[in-house]
mmCIF file of the N, C-alpha and C atoms, coordinates in Angstrom:
data_MODEL
# 
_entry.id   MODEL 
# 
loop_
_atom_site.group_PDB 
_atom_site.id 
_atom_site.type_symbol 
_atom_site.label_atom_id 
_atom_site.label_alt_id 
_atom_site.label_comp_id 
_atom_site.label_asym_id 
_atom_site.label_entity_id 
_atom_site.label_seq_id 
_atom_site.pdbx_PDB_ins_code 
_atom_site.Cartn_x 
_atom_site.Cartn_y 
_atom_site.Cartn_z 
_atom_site.occupancy 
_atom_site.B_iso_or_equiv 
_atom_site.pdbx_formal_charge 
_atom_site.auth_seq_id 
_atom_site.auth_comp_id 
_atom_site.auth_asym_id 
_atom_site.auth_atom_id 
_atom_site.pdbx_PDB_model_num 
ATOM 1   N N  . UNK A 1 1  ? -42.531 18.425 61.398 1.00 0.00 ? 1  UNK A N  1 
ATOM 2   C CA . UNK A 1 1  ? -41.983 18.014 59.435 1.00 0.00 ? 1  UNK A CA 1 
ATOM 3   C C  . UNK A 1 1  ? -42.183 17.786 58.138 1.00 0.00 ? 1  UNK A C  1 
ATOM 4   N N  . UNK A 1 2  ? -42.020 17.758 58.084 1.00 0.00 ? 2  UNK A N  1 
ATOM 5   C CA . UNK A 1 2  ? -42.165 18.738 56.089 1.00 0.00 ? 2  UNK A CA 1 
ATOM 6   C C  . UNK A 1 2  ? -42.962 17.201 55.436 1.00 0.00 ? 2  UNK A C  1 
ATOM 7   N N  . UNK A 1 3  ? -44.370 17.976 54.579 1.00 0.00 ? 3  UNK A N  1 
ATOM 8   C CA . UNK A 1 3  ? -45.073 16.677 53.881 1.00 0.00 ? 3  UNK A CA 1 
ATOM 9   C C  . UNK A 1 3  ? -44.198 16.641 52.523 1.00 0.00 ? 3  UNK A C  1 
ATOM 10  N N  . UNK A 1 4  ? -44.655 15.542 52.418 1.00 0.00 ? 4  UNK A N  1 
ATOM 11  C CA . UNK A 1 4  ? -44.175 14.682 51.515 1.00 0.00 ? 4  UNK A CA 1 
ATOM 12  C C  . UNK A 1 4  ? -45.608 15.802 50.060 1.00 0.00 ? 4  UNK A C  1 
ATOM 13  N N  . UNK A 1 5  ? -44.249 16.079 49.294 1.00 0.00 ? 5  UNK A N  1 
ATOM 14  C CA . UNK A 1 5  ? -44.734 16.788 47.794 1.00 0.00 ? 5  UNK A CA 1 
ATOM 15  C C  . UNK A 1 5  ? -46.480 15.890 47.212 1.00 0.00 ? 5  UNK A C  1 
ATOM 16  N N  . UNK A 1 6  ? -47.184 16.531 47.153 1.00 0.00 ? 6  UNK A N  1 
ATOM 17  C CA . UNK A 1 6  ? -48.749 16.350 46.237 1.00 0.00 ? 6  UNK A CA 1 
ATOM 18  C C  . UNK A 1 6  ? -49.145 16.184 47.463 1.00 0.00 ? 6  UNK A C  1 
ATOM 19  N N  . UNK A 1 7  ? -49.059 15.638 48.515 1.00 0.00 ? 7  UNK A N  1 
ATOM 20  C CA . UNK A 1 7  ? -50.289 15.943 49.674 1.00 0.00 ? 7  UNK A CA 1 
ATOM 21  C C  . UNK A 1 7  ? -51.325 16.900 49.675 1.00 0.00 ? 7  UNK A C  1 
ATOM 22  N N  . UNK A 1 8  ? -50.621 17.892 49.220 1.00 0.00 ? 8  UNK A N  1 
ATOM 23  C CA . UNK A 1 8  ? -52.013 19.448 49.925 1.00 0.00 ? 8  UNK A CA 1 
ATOM 24  C C  . UNK A 1 8  ? -52.763 19.656 48.448 1.00 0.00 ? 8  UNK A C  1 
ATOM 25  N N  . UNK A 1 9  ? -54.401 19.534 48.285 1.00 0.00 ? 9  UNK A N  1 
ATOM 26  C CA . UNK A 1 9  ? -55.087 19.099 47.123 1.00 0.00 ? 9  UNK A CA 1 
ATOM 27  C C  . UNK A 1 9  ? -54.477 20.933 46.609 1.00 0.00 ? 9  UNK A C  1 
ATOM 28  N N  . UNK A 1 10 ? -54.311 20.746 45.107 1.00 0.00 ? 10 UNK A N  1 
ATOM 29  C CA . UNK A 1 10 ? -54.655 22.125 44.499 1.00 0.00 ? 10 UNK A CA 1 
ATOM 30  C C  . UNK A 1 10 ? -55.824 23.412 44.544 1.00 0.00 ? 10 UNK A C  1 
ATOM 31  N N  . UNK A 1 11 ? -56.178 24.413 44.333 1.00 0.00 ? 11 UNK A N  1 
ATOM 32  C CA . UNK A 1 11 ? -57.477 24.733 44.073 1.00 0.00 ? 11 UNK A CA 1 
ATOM 33  C C  . UNK A 1 11 ? -59.026 24.965 45.168 1.00 0.00 ? 11 UNK A C  1 
ATOM 34  N N  . UNK A 1 12 ? -57.997 23.920 46.258 1.00 0.00 ? 12 UNK A N  1 
ATOM 35  C CA . UNK A 1 12 ? -58.797 24.401 47.319 1.00 0.00 ? 12 UNK A CA 1 
ATOM 36  C C  . UNK A 1 12 ? -59.363 25.322 47.628 1.00 0.00 ? 12 UNK A C  1 
ATOM 37  N N  . UNK A 1 13 ? -58.216 26.295 47.667 1.00 0.00 ? 13 UNK A N  1 
ATOM 38  C CA . UNK A 1 13 ? -58.405 28.108 48.635 1.00 0.00 ? 13 UNK A CA 1 
ATOM 39  C C  . UNK A 1 13 ? -58.176 28.660 47.707 1.00 0.00 ? 13 UNK A C  1 
ATOM 40  N N  . UNK A 1 14 ? -59.005 29.538 48.119 1.00 0.00 ? 14 UNK A N  1 
ATOM 41  C CA . UNK A 1 14 ? -58.463 30.982 47.110 1.00 0.00 ? 14 UNK A CA 1 
ATOM 42  C C  . UNK A 1 14 ? -57.885 31.894 47.278 1.00 0.00 ? 14 UNK A C  1 
ATOM 43  N N  . UNK A 1 15 ? -57.109 32.881 47.790 1.00 0.00 ? 15 UNK A N  1 
ATOM 44  C CA . UNK A 1 15 ? -56.269 33.473 48.014 1.00 0.00 ? 15 UNK A CA 1 
ATOM 45  C C  . UNK A 1 15 ? -57.251 35.311 48.529 1.00 0.00 ? 15 UNK A C  1 
ATOM 46  N N  . UNK A 1 16 ? -56.788 35.816 49.219 1.00 0.00 ? 16 UNK A N  1 
ATOM 47  C CA . UNK A 1 16 ? -57.057 37.254 49.207 1.00 0.00 ? 16 UNK A CA 1 
ATOM 48  C C  . UNK A 1 16 ? -56.577 38.976 50.514 1.00 0.00 ? 16 UNK A C  1 
ATOM 49  N N  . UNK A 1 17 ? -55.784 39.455 49.627 1.00 0.00 ? 17 UNK A N  1 
ATOM 50  C CA . UNK A 1 17 ? -55.389 40.396 50.122 1.00 0.00 ? 17 UNK A CA 1 
ATOM 51  C C  . UNK A 1 17 ? -56.685 41.431 51.223 1.00 0.00 ? 17 UNK A C  1 
ATOM 52  N N  . UNK A 1 18 ? -56.405 41.277 52.133 1.00 0.00 ? 18 UNK A N  1 
ATOM 53  C CA . UNK A 1 18 ? -57.717 42.341 52.339 1.00 0.00 ? 18 UNK A CA 1 
ATOM 54  C C  . UNK A 1 18 ? -56.818 44.117 53.208 1.00 0.00 ? 18 UNK A C  1 
ATOM 55  N N  . UNK A 1 19 ? -57.729 45.285 52.418 1.00 0.00 ? 19 UNK A N  1 
ATOM 56  C CA . UNK A 1 19 ? -57.116 46.584 53.500 1.00 0.00 ? 19 UNK A CA 1 
ATOM 57  C C  . UNK A 1 19 ? -58.693 46.759 54.162 1.00 0.00 ? 19 UNK A C  1 
ATOM 58  N N  . UNK A 1 20 ? -58.451 46.936 55.018 1.00 0.00 ? 20 UNK A N  1 
ATOM 59  C CA . UNK A 1 20 ? -59.422 47.311 56.510 1.00 0.00 ? 20 UNK A CA 1 
ATOM 60  C C  . UNK A 1 20 ? -59.407 49.032 56.340 1.00 0.00 ? 20 UNK A C  1 
ATOM 61  N N  . UNK A 1 21 ? -60.950 49.580 57.176 1.00 0.00 ? 21 UNK A N  1 
ATOM 62  C CA . UNK A 1 21 ? -60.663 50.892 57.325 1.00 0.00 ? 21 UNK A CA 1 
ATOM 63  C C  . UNK A 1 21 ? -59.908 52.263 58.053 1.00 0.00 ? 21 UNK A C  1 
ATOM 64  N N  . UNK A 1 22 ? -58.279 51.171 58.167 1.00 0.00 ? 22 UNK A N  1 
ATOM 65  C CA . UNK A 1 22 ? -57.477 52.267 58.517 1.00 0.00 ? 22 UNK A CA 1 
ATOM 66  C C  . UNK A 1 22 ? -56.098 51.533 57.837 1.00 0.00 ? 22 UNK A C  1 
ATOM 67  N N  . UNK A 1 23 ? -56.546 51.180 56.679 1.00 0.00 ? 23 UNK A N  1 
ATOM 68  C CA . UNK A 1 23 ? -55.402 51.079 56.415 1.00 0.00 ? 23 UNK A CA 1 
ATOM 69  C C  . UNK A 1 23 ? -54.410 50.235 56.209 1.00 0.00 ? 23 UNK A C  1 
ATOM 70  N N  . UNK A 1 24 ? -54.967 49.099 57.348 1.00 0.00 ? 24 UNK A N  1 
ATOM 71  C CA . UNK A 1 24 ? -53.835 48.340 57.328 1.00 0.00 ? 24 UNK A CA 1 
ATOM 72  C C  . UNK A 1 24 ? -54.319 46.832 56.267 1.00 0.00 ? 24 UNK A C  1 
ATOM 73  N N  . UNK A 1 25 ? -53.726 46.198 55.885 1.00 0.00 ? 25 UNK A N  1 
ATOM 74  C CA . UNK A 1 25 ? -54.093 45.155 55.421 1.00 0.00 ? 25 UNK A CA 1 
ATOM 75  C C  . UNK A 1 25 ? -53.390 43.766 55.972 1.00 0.00 ? 25 UNK A C  1 
ATOM 76  N N  . UNK A 1 26 ? -54.582 42.787 55.605 1.00 0.00 ? 26 UNK A N  1 
ATOM 77  C CA . UNK A 1 26 ? -54.026 41.141 55.679 1.00 0.00 ? 26 UNK A CA 1 
ATOM 78  C C  . UNK A 1 26 ? -53.680 40.732 54.501 1.00 0.00 ? 26 UNK A C  1 
ATOM 79  N N  . UNK A 1 27 ? -52.727 39.730 54.860 1.00 0.00 ? 27 UNK A N  1 
ATOM 80  C CA . UNK A 1 27 ? -52.607 39.044 53.146 1.00 0.00 ? 27 UNK A CA 1 
ATOM 81  C C  . UNK A 1 27 ? -52.775 36.947 53.681 1.00 0.00 ? 27 UNK A C  1 
ATOM 82  N N  . UNK A 1 28 ? -52.908 37.609 52.425 1.00 0.00 ? 28 UNK A N  1 
ATOM 83  C CA . UNK A 1 28 ? -52.851 35.536 52.109 1.00 0.00 ? 28 UNK A CA 1 
ATOM 84  C C  . UNK A 1 28 ? -53.989 34.824 53.002 1.00 0.00 ? 28 UNK A C  1 
ATOM 85  N N  . UNK A 1 29 ? -55.100 36.206 52.656 1.00 0.00 ? 29 UNK A N  1 
ATOM 86  C CA . UNK A 1 29 ? -56.742 35.363 53.534 1.00 0.00 ? 29 UNK A CA 1 
ATOM 87  C C  . UNK A 1 29 ? -57.194 34.515 53.292 1.00 0.00 ? 29 UNK A C  1 
ATOM 88  N N  . UNK A 1 30 ? -57.456 32.482 53.494 1.00 0.00 ? 30 UNK A N  1 
ATOM 89  C CA . UNK A 1 30 ? -57.795 31.708 52.306 1.00 0.00 ? 30 UNK A CA 1 
ATOM 90  C C  . UNK A 1 30 ? -59.450 31.610 52.436 1.00 0.00 ? 30 UNK A C  1 
ATOM 91  N N  . UNK A 1 31 ? -59.895 30.806 51.447 1.00 0.00 ? 31 UNK A N  1 
ATOM 92  C CA . UNK A 1 31 ? -61.347 31.729 51.375 1.00 0.00 ? 31 UNK A CA 1 
ATOM 93  C C  . UNK A 1 31 ? -61.712 30.281 50.448 1.00 0.00 ? 31 UNK A C  1 
ATOM 94  N N  . UNK A 1 32 ? -62.930 28.853 50.785 1.00 0.00 ? 32 UNK A N  1 
ATOM 95  C CA . UNK A 1 32 ? -62.915 27.949 50.640 1.00 0.00 ? 32 UNK A CA 1 
ATOM 96  C C  . UNK A 1 32 ? -63.186 28.225 48.605 1.00 0.00 ? 32 UNK A C  1 
ATOM 97  N N  . UNK A 1 33 ? -62.636 26.487 47.844 1.00 0.00 ? 33 UNK A N  1 
ATOM 98  C CA . UNK A 1 33 ? -63.036 27.811 46.060 1.00 0.00 ? 33 UNK A CA 1 
ATOM 99  C C  . UNK A 1 33 ? -64.374 27.232 45.663 1.00 0.00 ? 33 UNK A C  1 
ATOM 100 N N  . UNK A 1 34 ? -64.636 26.465 46.661 1.00 0.00 ? 34 UNK A N  1 
ATOM 101 C CA . UNK A 1 34 ? -66.504 26.044 46.341 1.00 0.00 ? 34 UNK A CA 1 
ATOM 102 C C  . UNK A 1 34 ? -67.780 27.971 46.422 1.00 0.00 ? 34 UNK A C  1 
ATOM 103 N N  . UNK A 1 35 ? -66.862 28.184 47.251 1.00 0.00 ? 35 UNK A N  1 
ATOM 104 C CA . UNK A 1 35 ? -67.829 29.726 47.689 1.00 0.00 ? 35 UNK A CA 1 
ATOM 105 C C  . UNK A 1 35 ? -67.958 30.703 46.551 1.00 0.00 ? 35 UNK A C  1 
ATOM 106 N N  . UNK A 1 36 ? -66.656 30.616 45.898 1.00 0.00 ? 36 UNK A N  1 
ATOM 107 C CA . UNK A 1 36 ? -66.429 31.739 44.898 1.00 0.00 ? 36 UNK A CA 1 
ATOM 108 C C  . UNK A 1 36 ? -66.788 30.942 42.874 1.00 0.00 ? 36 UNK A C  1 
ATOM 109 N N  . UNK A 1 37 ? -67.204 32.021 42.658 1.00 0.00 ? 37 UNK A N  1 
ATOM 110 C CA . UNK A 1 37 ? -67.449 31.179 41.277 1.00 0.00 ? 37 UNK A CA 1 
ATOM 111 C C  . UNK A 1 37 ? -68.587 32.851 40.654 1.00 0.00 ? 37 UNK A C  1 
ATOM 112 N N  . UNK A 1 38 ? -68.942 31.456 39.624 1.00 0.00 ? 38 UNK A N  1 
ATOM 113 C CA . UNK A 1 38 ? -71.227 31.890 39.057 1.00 0.00 ? 38 UNK A CA 1 
ATOM 114 C C  . UNK A 1 38 ? -71.022 33.142 39.388 1.00 0.00 ? 38 UNK A C  1 
ATOM 115 N N  . UNK A 1 39 ? -71.966 34.009 39.432 1.00 0.00 ? 39 UNK A N  1 
ATOM 116 C CA . UNK A 1 39 ? -72.541 35.303 38.786 1.00 0.00 ? 39 UNK A CA 1 
ATOM 117 C C  . UNK A 1 39 ? -71.992 35.646 39.722 1.00 0.00 ? 39 UNK A C  1 
ATOM 118 N N  . UNK A 1 40 ? -71.738 36.403 40.894 1.00 0.00 ? 40 UNK A N  1 
ATOM 119 C CA . UNK A 1 40 ? -71.793 37.160 42.461 1.00 0.00 ? 40 UNK A CA 1 
ATOM 120 C C  . UNK A 1 40 ? -70.121 37.169 42.189 1.00 0.00 ? 40 UNK A C  1 
ATOM 121 N N  . UNK A 1 41 ? -68.839 36.088 41.369 1.00 0.00 ? 41 UNK A N  1 
ATOM 122 C CA . UNK A 1 41 ? -67.341 36.585 41.464 1.00 0.00 ? 41 UNK A CA 1 
ATOM 123 C C  . UNK A 1 41 ? -67.084 36.442 42.568 1.00 0.00 ? 41 UNK A C  1 
ATOM 124 N N  . UNK A 1 42 ? -66.319 36.962 43.434 1.00 0.00 ? 42 UNK A N  1 
ATOM 125 C CA . UNK A 1 42 ? -65.935 36.943 44.754 1.00 0.00 ? 42 UNK A CA 1 
ATOM 126 C C  . UNK A 1 42 ? -66.172 37.689 45.109 1.00 0.00 ? 42 UNK A C  1 
ATOM 127 N N  . UNK A 1 43 ? -67.295 37.895 45.234 1.00 0.00 ? 43 UNK A N  1 
ATOM 128 C CA . UNK A 1 43 ? -68.344 38.932 46.609 1.00 0.00 ? 43 UNK A CA 1 
ATOM 129 C C  . UNK A 1 43 ? -68.257 37.863 48.105 1.00 0.00 ? 43 UNK A C  1 
ATOM 130 N N  . UNK A 1 44 ? -68.791 36.848 47.511 1.00 0.00 ? 44 UNK A N  1 
ATOM 131 C CA . UNK A 1 44 ? -69.239 35.510 48.635 1.00 0.00 ? 44 UNK A CA 1 
ATOM 132 C C  . UNK A 1 44 ? -67.845 35.493 49.590 1.00 0.00 ? 44 UNK A C  1 
ATOM 133 N N  . UNK A 1 45 ? -66.547 36.023 49.328 1.00 0.00 ? 45 UNK A N  1 
ATOM 134 C CA . UNK A 1 45 ? -65.219 36.079 49.867 1.00 0.00 ? 45 UNK A CA 1 
ATOM 135 C C  . UNK A 1 45 ? -65.461 37.661 50.689 1.00 0.00 ? 45 UNK A C  1 
ATOM 136 N N  . UNK A 1 46 ? -66.486 38.251 50.839 1.00 0.00 ? 46 UNK A N  1 
ATOM 137 C CA . UNK A 1 46 ? -65.895 39.542 52.093 1.00 0.00 ? 46 UNK A CA 1 
ATOM 138 C C  . UNK A 1 46 ? -66.681 38.984 52.694 1.00 0.00 ? 46 UNK A C  1 
ATOM 139 N N  . UNK A 1 47 ? -68.703 38.034 52.533 1.00 0.00 ? 47 UNK A N  1 
ATOM 140 C CA . UNK A 1 47 ? -69.030 37.636 54.195 1.00 0.00 ? 47 UNK A CA 1 
ATOM 141 C C  . UNK A 1 47 ? -67.759 36.633 54.891 1.00 0.00 ? 47 UNK A C  1 
ATOM 142 N N  . UNK A 1 48 ? -67.506 35.399 54.032 1.00 0.00 ? 48 UNK A N  1 
ATOM 143 C CA . UNK A 1 48 ? -66.764 35.219 54.391 1.00 0.00 ? 48 UNK A CA 1 
ATOM 144 C C  . UNK A 1 48 ? -65.724 35.240 55.475 1.00 0.00 ? 48 UNK A C  1 
ATOM 145 N N  . UNK A 1 49 ? -64.817 36.483 55.009 1.00 0.00 ? 49 UNK A N  1 
ATOM 146 C CA . UNK A 1 49 ? -63.690 36.677 55.660 1.00 0.00 ? 49 UNK A CA 1 
ATOM 147 C C  . UNK A 1 49 ? -63.997 37.959 57.079 1.00 0.00 ? 49 UNK A C  1 
ATOM 148 N N  . UNK A 1 50 ? -64.728 38.183 56.666 1.00 0.00 ? 50 UNK A N  1 
ATOM 149 C CA . UNK A 1 50 ? -66.345 39.160 57.361 1.00 0.00 ? 50 UNK A CA 1 
ATOM 150 C C  . UNK A 1 50 ? -66.536 38.620 58.457 1.00 0.00 ? 50 UNK A C  1 
ATOM 151 N N  . UNK A 1 51 ? -67.260 37.128 58.683 1.00 0.00 ? 51 UNK A N  1 
ATOM 152 C CA . UNK A 1 51 ? -67.078 35.566 58.743 1.00 0.00 ? 51 UNK A CA 1 
ATOM 153 C C  . UNK A 1 51 ? -66.072 35.882 60.528 1.00 0.00 ? 51 UNK A C  1 
ATOM 154 N N  . UNK A 1 52 ? -65.298 35.547 59.957 1.00 0.00 ? 52 UNK A N  1 
ATOM 155 C CA . UNK A 1 52 ? -63.889 35.252 60.068 1.00 0.00 ? 52 UNK A CA 1 
ATOM 156 C C  . UNK A 1 52 ? -63.691 36.307 61.424 1.00 0.00 ? 52 UNK A C  1 
ATOM 157 N N  . UNK A 1 53 ? -63.413 37.669 61.024 1.00 0.00 ? 53 UNK A N  1 
ATOM 158 C CA . UNK A 1 53 ? -62.932 38.459 61.593 1.00 0.00 ? 53 UNK A CA 1 
ATOM 159 C C  . UNK A 1 53 ? -64.233 38.917 62.708 1.00 0.00 ? 53 UNK A C  1 
ATOM 160 N N  . UNK A 1 54 ? -65.203 38.758 62.655 1.00 0.00 ? 54 UNK A N  1 
ATOM 161 C CA . UNK A 1 54 ? -65.926 38.641 63.518 1.00 0.00 ? 54 UNK A CA 1 
ATOM 162 C C  . UNK A 1 54 ? -65.562 37.710 64.492 1.00 0.00 ? 54 UNK A C  1 
ATOM 163 N N  . UNK A 1 55 ? -65.348 36.012 64.483 1.00 0.00 ? 55 UNK A N  1 
ATOM 164 C CA . UNK A 1 55 ? -65.472 35.507 65.394 1.00 0.00 ? 55 UNK A CA 1 
ATOM 165 C C  . UNK A 1 55 ? -63.985 36.085 66.218 1.00 0.00 ? 55 UNK A C  1 
ATOM 166 N N  . UNK A 1 56 ? -62.677 35.912 64.886 1.00 0.00 ? 56 UNK A N  1 
ATOM 167 C CA . UNK A 1 56 ? -61.467 36.661 65.888 1.00 0.00 ? 56 UNK A CA 1 
ATOM 168 C C  . UNK A 1 56 ? -62.034 38.079 66.955 1.00 0.00 ? 56 UNK A C  1 
ATOM 169 N N  . UNK A 1 57 ? -62.994 38.436 66.624 1.00 0.00 ? 57 UNK A N  1 
ATOM 170 C CA . UNK A 1 57 ? -63.144 39.602 67.335 1.00 0.00 ? 57 UNK A CA 1 
ATOM 171 C C  . UNK A 1 57 ? -64.027 39.563 69.024 1.00 0.00 ? 57 UNK A C  1 
ATOM 172 N N  . UNK A 1 58 ? -64.321 38.555 68.420 1.00 0.00 ? 58 UNK A N  1 
ATOM 173 C CA . UNK A 1 58 ? -65.496 37.860 69.457 1.00 0.00 ? 58 UNK A CA 1 
ATOM 174 C C  . UNK A 1 58 ? -64.285 37.270 71.146 1.00 0.00 ? 58 UNK A C  1 
ATOM 175 N N  . UNK A 1 59 ? -62.738 36.192 70.276 1.00 0.00 ? 59 UNK A N  1 
ATOM 176 C CA . UNK A 1 59 ? -61.528 36.392 70.862 1.00 0.00 ? 59 UNK A CA 1 
ATOM 177 C C  . UNK A 1 59 ? -60.819 36.842 71.650 1.00 0.00 ? 59 UNK A C  1 
ATOM 178 N N  . UNK A 1 60 ? -60.141 37.553 70.231 1.00 0.00 ? 60 UNK A N  1 
ATOM 179 C CA . UNK A 1 60 ? -59.814 38.544 70.773 1.00 0.00 ? 60 UNK A CA 1 
ATOM 180 C C  . UNK A 1 60 ? -60.149 39.695 71.835 1.00 0.00 ? 60 UNK A C  1 
ATOM 181 N N  . UNK A 1 61 ? -61.344 40.394 72.144 1.00 0.00 ? 61 UNK A N  1 
ATOM 182 C CA . UNK A 1 61 ? -62.373 40.940 72.898 1.00 0.00 ? 61 UNK A CA 1 
ATOM 183 C C  . UNK A 1 61 ? -62.135 42.161 72.603 1.00 0.00 ? 61 UNK A C  1 
ATOM 184 N N  . UNK A 1 62 ? -61.417 42.811 71.056 1.00 0.00 ? 62 UNK A N  1 
ATOM 185 C CA . UNK A 1 62 ? -61.960 43.987 70.555 1.00 0.00 ? 62 UNK A CA 1 
ATOM 186 C C  . UNK A 1 62 ? -62.370 44.170 68.526 1.00 0.00 ? 62 UNK A C  1 
ATOM 187 N N  . UNK A 1 63 ? -62.669 45.319 68.924 1.00 0.00 ? 63 UNK A N  1 
ATOM 188 C CA . UNK A 1 63 ? -63.624 45.552 67.681 1.00 0.00 ? 63 UNK A CA 1 
ATOM 189 C C  . UNK A 1 63 ? -63.366 44.616 65.935 1.00 0.00 ? 63 UNK A C  1 
ATOM 190 N N  . UNK A 1 64 ? -64.316 44.059 65.707 1.00 0.00 ? 64 UNK A N  1 
ATOM 191 C CA . UNK A 1 64 ? -63.912 43.781 64.427 1.00 0.00 ? 64 UNK A CA 1 
ATOM 192 C C  . UNK A 1 64 ? -63.298 45.275 63.423 1.00 0.00 ? 64 UNK A C  1 
ATOM 193 N N  . UNK A 1 65 ? -62.951 45.473 62.576 1.00 0.00 ? 65 UNK A N  1 
ATOM 194 C CA . UNK A 1 65 ? -62.439 46.471 61.357 1.00 0.00 ? 65 UNK A CA 1 
ATOM 195 C C  . UNK A 1 65 ? -63.410 46.161 60.055 1.00 0.00 ? 65 UNK A C  1 
ATOM 196 N N  . UNK A 1 66 ? -63.945 47.366 59.820 1.00 0.00 ? 66 UNK A N  1 
ATOM 197 C CA . UNK A 1 66 ? -64.586 47.601 58.754 1.00 0.00 ? 66 UNK A CA 1 
ATOM 198 C C  . UNK A 1 66 ? -63.451 47.638 57.347 1.00 0.00 ? 66 UNK A C  1 
ATOM 199 N N  . UNK A 1 67 ? -64.214 46.484 56.654 1.00 0.00 ? 67 UNK A N  1 
ATOM 200 C CA . UNK A 1 67 ? -62.974 45.809 54.829 1.00 0.00 ? 67 UNK A CA 1 
ATOM 201 C C  . UNK A 1 67 ? -63.106 46.801 54.031 1.00 0.00 ? 67 UNK A C  1 
ATOM 202 N N  . UNK A 1 68 ? -62.171 48.107 53.865 1.00 0.00 ? 68 UNK A N  1 
ATOM 203 C CA . UNK A 1 68 ? -62.706 48.315 52.659 1.00 0.00 ? 68 UNK A CA 1 
ATOM 204 C C  . UNK A 1 68 ? -62.002 48.055 51.044 1.00 0.00 ? 68 UNK A C  1 
ATOM 205 N N  . UNK A 1 69 ? -61.611 47.178 51.502 1.00 0.00 ? 69 UNK A N  1 
ATOM 206 C CA . UNK A 1 69 ? -61.285 46.569 50.325 1.00 0.00 ? 69 UNK A CA 1 
ATOM 207 C C  . UNK A 1 69 ? -60.887 44.718 49.760 1.00 0.00 ? 69 UNK A C  1 
ATOM 208 N N  . UNK A 1 70 ? -61.354 44.227 49.188 1.00 0.00 ? 70 UNK A N  1 
ATOM 209 C CA . UNK A 1 70 ? -60.744 42.432 49.224 1.00 0.00 ? 70 UNK A CA 1 
ATOM 210 C C  . UNK A 1 70 ? -60.119 42.666 47.842 1.00 0.00 ? 70 UNK A C  1 
ATOM 211 N N  . UNK A 1 71 ? -58.927 42.394 47.304 1.00 0.00 ? 71 UNK A N  1 
ATOM 212 C CA . UNK A 1 71 ? -58.336 41.329 46.351 1.00 0.00 ? 71 UNK A CA 1 
ATOM 213 C C  . UNK A 1 71 ? -57.866 40.290 46.741 1.00 0.00 ? 71 UNK A C  1 
ATOM 214 N N  . UNK A 1 72 ? -58.344 40.081 45.373 1.00 0.00 ? 72 UNK A N  1 
ATOM 215 C CA . UNK A 1 72 ? -57.334 37.928 44.830 1.00 0.00 ? 72 UNK A CA 1 
ATOM 216 C C  . UNK A 1 72 ? -55.409 38.121 44.647 1.00 0.00 ? 72 UNK A C  1 
ATOM 217 N N  . UNK A 1 73 ? -55.692 37.127 44.874 1.00 0.00 ? 73 UNK A N  1 
ATOM 218 C CA . UNK A 1 73 ? -53.781 37.404 45.404 1.00 0.00 ? 73 UNK A CA 1 
ATOM 219 C C  . UNK A 1 73 ? -53.438 36.744 43.668 1.00 0.00 ? 73 UNK A C  1 
ATOM 220 N N  . UNK A 1 74 ? -53.100 37.115 42.781 1.00 0.00 ? 74 UNK A N  1 
ATOM 221 C CA . UNK A 1 74 ? -51.929 36.475 41.824 1.00 0.00 ? 74 UNK A CA 1 
ATOM 222 C C  . UNK A 1 74 ? -53.126 37.839 40.841 1.00 0.00 ? 74 UNK A C  1 
ATOM 223 N N  . UNK A 1 75 ? -54.210 38.651 40.796 1.00 0.00 ? 75 UNK A N  1 
ATOM 224 C CA . UNK A 1 75 ? -55.041 38.435 40.023 1.00 0.00 ? 75 UNK A CA 1 
ATOM 225 C C  . UNK A 1 75 ? -54.452 40.532 39.301 1.00 0.00 ? 75 UNK A C  1 
ATOM 226 N N  . UNK A 1 76 ? -54.553 40.400 37.663 1.00 0.00 ? 76 UNK A N  1 
ATOM 227 C CA . UNK A 1 76 ? -54.564 40.902 37.365 1.00 0.00 ? 76 UNK A CA 1 
ATOM 228 C C  . UNK A 1 76 ? -55.226 42.763 38.038 1.00 0.00 ? 76 UNK A C  1 
ATOM 229 N N  . UNK A 1 77 ? -55.235 44.078 37.737 1.00 0.00 ? 77 UNK A N  1 
ATOM 230 C CA . UNK A 1 77 ? -54.989 45.582 38.727 1.00 0.00 ? 77 UNK A CA 1 
ATOM 231 C C  . UNK A 1 77 ? -55.875 45.896 37.233 1.00 0.00 ? 77 UNK A C  1 
ATOM 232 N N  . UNK A 1 78 ? -57.534 45.793 37.196 1.00 0.00 ? 78 UNK A N  1 
ATOM 233 C CA . UNK A 1 78 ? -57.589 47.441 36.040 1.00 0.00 ? 78 UNK A CA 1 
ATOM 234 C C  . UNK A 1 78 ? -57.748 47.625 36.197 1.00 0.00 ? 78 UNK A C  1 
# 
């Protein structure tokens, strides 16, 4: 059943595309917005995503891949 419009608060999460060492990509990984900003910028997102990957690897029995780079969805390229 569909949600009513306006029930999902905006700005709660930031979304990132993650590229791994084997050049595979996972899109729209959610990171809580309160972790981001300040002097560190988006760097705390890397640690949060790495922790998610470790948990997923434990459950699946496969080793976690190293992250090559992360980029915020919708961010302009430098």
